[in-house]
VOTIDO-652530 format. One record per residue (C-alpha): x, y, z. Coordinates in steps of 0.001 Angstrom, whole numbers, plus 500000, padded with zeros to 6 digits. Layout:
BEGIN
XYZ;...
//
This chain:
BEGIN
514317501950483989;514490499185481394;513026500715478235;512331497223476900;509752496420479613;506094496471478521;505082499272480878;501466500170481519;499827503014479620;497783505852481082;494522504035480722;495815500918482538;497153503100485345;493798504924485666;491997501567485749;494252500369488565;493917503543490597;490128503400490442;489455499661490566;492467498503492573;493487495656490257;494695494724486782;494611491334485184;497579490218482964;498159487142480857;501655485610480883;503057483373478155;505211481076480286;507200478358478384;505269475326477246;504785472874480070;505869475342482761;502521475570484503;501826471857484356;505165471063485911;504645473729488562;501316472234489571;502909468805489812;505679470211492033;503122472004494232;501008468828494578;503952466629495413;505540469067497861;502453470105499792;501039466549499990;504337465131501263;505733468032503288;502873470475503990;502590474072502897;505985475808503084;504392479314503214;507135481965503018;509635479250502085;507755478150498979;510142480158496755;513365478453497850;511526475122497987;510292475539494369;512705478092492868;511137477828489401;508490480226490747;511057483034490246;510392482778486501;506852484004487027;507909487276488591;510657487839486020;508045487679483254;508095491012481385;504335491538481696;504456491239485510;507747493091485899;506502495880483606;503256496289485555;505036496302488931;507643498790487661;504809501028486423;502968500921489752;505796500706492318;508807502273490531;511890500660489032;513497499724492352;510572497807493827;511320494723495910;509711491375496526;508365491256500049;509478488272502183;505862487169502727;504571484878500030;502051482006500089;500802479210497847;497059479116498451;495563475668497884;491793475585497752;490675471915497922;487285470527496808;484568471180499383;486411474073501069;484287476857502496;484638480483501453;486794482840503475;485351485960505008;486128489174503117;489247490776504607;492173493123504080;495658491633504496;496549494853506201;494515493993509266;495101490230509236;498797490083508290;500286493195509897;497860493845512736;496985497379511635;493556498509512685;493423502189511845;496212502888509370;495431503372505669;497449505044502997;495883505469499594;499096505883497621;500467502890495789;503345501642497936;502459497929498201;500862495548495674;500080491870495505;500237489497492569;497787486535492439;499039483907489933;497041480955488643;499224478031487349;496151476338485827;492786477276484383;490442478508487135;486611478629486798;483994480103489121;483225476657490541;486835476114491642;486860478699494413;488758481569492748;489901484599494668;487314487350494666;487799491103495238;485604494100495800;486801496582493118;487507500049494330;487553499171498028;491294499838498527;490293503220499881;487883501842502508;488631500706506016;485138499224506289;483602496523504102;481591498105501324;478049497070500400;477793499540497530;476650497947494210;479575499780492548;481884497503494594;480156494267493801;482258491171494318;484274490075491258;485629486526490807;489175486451489408;488873483520487022;491296482911484183;493458480649482094;496705479141483257;499239481923483483;496749484582484549;498283487101486943;496235489751488697;498066492703490234;496067493934493202;496305496936495501;497444495533498852;494581497222500645;491732495805498610;489004493745500225;489216490138499003;488664486495499896;488911482917498632;485514481599497534;484085478112498088;485498475353495860;482419473520494500;484392471553491903;486172468173492188;489526469870491448;492014471583493707;492762475266492974;496154476944493387;496840480636493663;500337481913494347;500266485162496305;503351487337496328;503716490829497764;505870493672496360;506856497010497886;507872500413496604;511270501591497859;511290505176496670;508599507891496388;507838508827492755;509566511841491245;507730511328487946;505804508667486004;507235505179485886;504821504005483162;504249505055479544;502755508395480500;501414510618477724;498798512875479322;499686514314482737;496095515354483453;493687513117485273;490896511638483149;488384509109484420;489044505609483025;486731504016480501;485168501573482925;481728502953483697;482483504148487262;481040507618487711;483699510354488196;481411511760490918;482194508784493147;485768509611494239;487372511749491535;488889514040494157;490685510951495614;491713509430492298;493116512690490969;495205513182494128;496733509699493849;497351510240490113;499216513454490813;501303511708493413;502300509057490894;503400511878488613;505655513218491348;503410516236491960;503191516866495702;500516518578497718;502240521881497280;501959521816493509;499225524314492478;496321522837490446;493534524688488787;489970523904489821;488163521589487416;484559522253488289;482044525038487810;482211527510490706;478553528410490137;477730524905491446;479088525760494942;475730526690496442;473953523650495017;476583521264496175;476567522783499644;472788522271499743;473179518625498695;475952518027501179;473702519211503997;470356517799502909;470749515291500058;470580511515499986;473697509520500908;474662509235497258;474045512924496635;476087513890499659;479027511773498556;478882513384495091;478585516889496539;481702516405498710;483590515100495701;482547518077493535;483438520535496289;486878518944496448;487313519517492710;486746523244493317;489810523368495565;490359526705497421;487243528183495756;485139525889498028;486362527569501262;482755528412502234;482081524663502467;484649524008505218;482130523813508139;479825521403506245;482720519259505063;484182519148508551;480839517958509892;480747515294507154;483989513833508626;481810512338511392;479180510898509104;478327507207509343;479018506720505618;482746506038504977;482778507032501272;481362510417502278;483963510823505016;486654509902502466;485550512541500006;485154515143502703;488688514618503971;490114514914500490;487945517956499731;489221519743502829;492778518842501811;492099520266498329;490753523544499801;494157524018501429;495455526160504258;492035527646505129;490866524177506179;493780523563508611;492051524804511831;489005522563511258;491097519573510347;493434520069513266;490559520241515721;489052517047514300;492324515197514717;492529516441518299;489012515681519538;487378513549516810;486339509935516708;488681507230515456;487073507373512035;486926511140511693;490473511504513031;491747509215510268;490174511252507475;491061514581509047;494711513595509372;494622512543505726;493265515976504809;496091517667506657;498666515503504846;497161516483501486;497643520189502253;501392519731502445;503924522229503803;501348524646505199;499932521894507505;503314520856508968;503192523249511974;499734521916512907;500873518327512605;504019518998514636;501849520455517337;499492517496517287;502456515126517521;503079516571521017;499499516080522300;498827514087525454;496561511509523772;498747508920522033;496075508373519380;496330511988518341;500153511751518269;499914508581516235;497590510152513632;499819513201513333;503040511223512919;501298509007510351;500159512071508401;503649513460508350;504744510389506437;502597511525503543;504224514994503423;507864514103503520;510656516508504444;508544519581503789;510270521610506489;513514521138508415;511537520207511531;509883517089510117;512774514587510391;513812515738513934;510201515379515088;509917511877513666;513305511062515173;511964512052518612;508749510075517986;510872506891517672;511233507153521462;507535507664522146;506058505466524906;503210504377522578;503983501498520207;501750502933517437;503538506266517464;506933504586517204;505707502289514461;504281505203512401;507428507292512979;509649504547511546;507276504106508578;507301507890507975;511094508063507976;511168505259505413;508750507175503216;511059510242503442;513872507900502396;517351509205501697;516430512640503075;515937511053506512;519631510296506974;519788512330510189;517508509745511821;519679506723510980;521219506448514523;517736506478516123;516428503925513554;519432501690514298;518521501795518015;514851501097517122;515961497751515667;516038496709519382;512428497874520065;510286495459522086;507515495572519481;508293493495516394;506253495660514004;508251498702515102;511464496773514372;510111495738510911;509370499360510055;512761500492511308;514536497898509115;512322498850506154;513099502496506707;516840501873506699;516399499881503461;514643502834501863;517249505289503050;519845503017501379;523509504147501139;522887507081503512;522191504500506269;525766503103506356;526084503977510017;523403501397510806;525274498434509254;526397496906512606;522832497092513973;521423495622510777;523908492740510935;522763492044514482;519130492171513251;519802489275510895;519317487152514076;516127488954515152;513383486571516450;510950488128513965;511282486801510403;510336490003508667;512773492131510665;515451489693509576;514321489887505963;514247493636505758;517563493921507576;519025491845504751;517322494034502147;518711497116503888;522222495720503843;521906494943500141;520751498447499359;523472500048501544;525962498032499612;529213498711501557;531886495970501746;530864495247505359;527210494974504368;527993492674501460;530246490468503555;527457490040506115;525052488999503356;527536486490501929;528053485047505404;524270484773505803;524007483079502408;526570480427503418;524618479442506518;521078479987505277;521524478623501764;518569476491500766;518926473386498650;515613472847496914;516332469239496022;517048468245499632;513948466899501340;513040464757504341;512955461781502006;516319462712500411;518317464483503088;521657464109501323;
//
C-alpha cells in the first residue's frame, strides 16, 4: 500500500459504513474541469453518449481517478488492489429533464433481484466537473439504504441531494438507493459515474486505523438502528471473520425487556430490540424463537437486525436459521442465509446440506451464503465447484461469485471455472471471469479459456477476462493482452469527422 496516499481515518470509515457515502473535494489542475466540460459537450452533441467507451474517447478522465483523494478513499474502502470496473457512464441531465425513479444499480444493471451482500466489495464514484446546485438536477441518495432490498420511507433515510463545487467526488456504496433529480435550471448537468471493485478480501485495515473497536460515528444516527450490522461489517474490514470471538457489548439484564419489546413493541421498538439482542451475542440464546419469527416480519429493517442478531448468537441459532432458509419466504430466506453466513465455520455443514436441496431457490441461497464464509472447511470449494454445474442459472452464478470471494484459496476450482466461461448465461460467465481474476496467478490453467473469452459476445465477460489475464501475468497471458491492444487500440483524436 502506498503510504503517501491520503487514506481515510476511522471516523470517515464509520461514516461510510453507516451512511453509504463520503463526499471528497479534488484539486484538479486549473482549467481541467472547464476543458473536460467542453470536451463532453462537443463529443456528446456531435457523436452521442459513448457510455462505457467515454474513457478511451476522452482519456483525460483518467486523471480524476488518479487523484490522491479518490485513490486514497478507494484504497481504504476496497483494498490496495482494487480495479476500475468496465462499466462507466457520463450522465448528462439537460434542462427540463424529469427525475428518475429511485433505484439500485444492482437490480437495473446486473439483473439481480434477491442478492445483497453488505460487505464493501463494490463502490461507485460520482464526479461533478462543474458546480452543481439543487436546481440543476443533482444525483440524490437515500443515506443508509445500502443494507435494504426495498425502498425505505424511514425519515432517517431522507433523500439527500449531492450538490457541490466543480471537482466534487462522492464515493457511494454500490447498493445504495439513488436517482437523478429533475433539472429545473437552464444549464445542463454532468455527472461521471465510475464503478470500482475489490479484488481481495481484507486481512486487516486498509485505512489509517487507530481504534479496532466499533464506535458509532458522530453523525446523529442512533446506534440502536443497526449497530449489530455496522459492527459486523467493521469487523470484516479489519479482517476479523465470523469465527473471531467478540465480547458482548450490552447489559445482559436487558434481555427480558428487549424480548418483551421484540414481541409487543412498536415497529421502532422492535427494530431496536432486535439490534440490542444481537449485541448480546450468545447470551441472547433465549431470544432465538422470537428473532426467528421476526425474520418473516413485514418490516425490512427489523428482518435485517433479526438476521444479524441470530448470526451473532452463533451455533445455537443454526437449526432455526436452516429451517427458515429451507421453507421460508423469499425475504426471510435472504436474511436467514445471511445469519448462517455470519456464524461462520459452525454453519458450513448446514449450508452444504441446504446446497443439495431440491428447491433451486434454497440451493441458491445456501451457495450465496457460502461466499461470505470463505474456505472455512475443506468441503466448501468442492461444493461450490459442483454447484457450477447446477441446472439453475442462479446457483451457478452465485457459485462462481463465491469462488471469486474465496480467491486464491479456490485454485482447485479453476478447471470448472474455465469451463464455466462457456456457460449459456452471460452473468454466469461474467462471474466466472471475475472469479478467475480474483484467484490471480493460481488460475494459470485457465489462460487458454480466458484468451477465448476475449471474443465473448458479452462485453463484461470480455473485460473481466482481460483483467484476469493481467492478474495471472504469465508470458502467454501478457502476449494475449498485447495482441488485444494492437487490434482494439483506441485513438481518441480519431472521429467520424476526422477519420484519419
